[in-house]
C-alpha positions in Angstrom: -122.0 -70.2 -149.5 -125.1 -71.3 -151.3 -125.9 -70.6 -155.0 -128.5 -68.2 -153.8 -126.0 -66.3 -151.7 -123.5 -66.2 -154.6 -126.2 -64.7 -156.9 -127.0 -62.1 -154.2 -123.3 -61.1 -154.0 -123.1 -60.8 -157.8 -126.2 -58.8 -157.9 -124.9 -56.5 -155.1 -121.5 -56.0 -156.9 -123.3 -55.2 -160.2 -125.6 -52.7 -158.5 -122.7 -51.0 -156.8 -120.9 -50.7 -160.1 -124.0 -49.2 -161.6 -124.2 -46.6 -158.8 -120.5 -45.7 -159.1 -120.9 -45.2 -162.9 -123.4 -42.4 -162.3 -120.6 -40.2 -161.0 -118.2 -39.2 -163.8 -115.7 -37.7 -161.4 -115.8 -40.6 -158.9 -118.3 -41.7 -156.3 -117.5 -40.9 -152.7 -116.9 -44.1 -150.7 -118.5 -42.7 -147.6 -121.7 -41.9 -149.5 -121.8 -45.4 -150.9 -121.4 -46.8 -147.4 -124.2 -44.6 -146.2 -126.5 -46.2 -148.8 -125.5 -49.7 -147.6 -125.0 -49.3 -143.9 -128.3 -50.9 -143.1 -127.2 -54.0 -145.0 -123.5 -54.3 -144.3 -121.2 -53.6 -141.4 -118.3 -51.2 -142.0 -115.9 -54.1 -142.0 -118.0 -56.0 -144.5 -118.3 -52.9 -146.7 -114.5 -52.3 -146.6 -113.8 -56.0 -147.5 -116.3 -55.8 -150.4 -114.7 -52.6 -151.8 -111.2 -54.1 -151.4 -112.3 -57.3 -153.2 -113.9 -55.2 -156.0 -110.7 -53.2 -156.4 -108.5 -56.3 -156.4 -110.7 -58.0 -159.0 -110.6 -54.9 -161.2 -114.3 -54.2 -161.1 -113.6 -50.7 -159.6 -110.6 -48.5 -158.9 -110.1 -46.2 -156.0 -108.3 -42.9 -155.7 -108.4 -41.4 -152.2 -112.0 -41.7 -151.1 -113.4 -41.8 -154.6 -114.5 -45.0 -156.4 -114.5 -45.4 -160.2 -116.3 -48.2 -162.1 -114.5 -49.7 -165.1 
């Protein structure tokens, strides 16, 4: 992965966190995927969400995502 690609991923993660923060009661995972489906496959999206949960950037309860 190039430095440019790394910066793009960091920017994407930060943007996703910003979007999730707009919903005080959790952001629906399906709605977030709908915004990103022209950029990521479902498998890529699921892997990204899983990595963000594992890293502690977000939490997940059912289909709702919460930013920390």
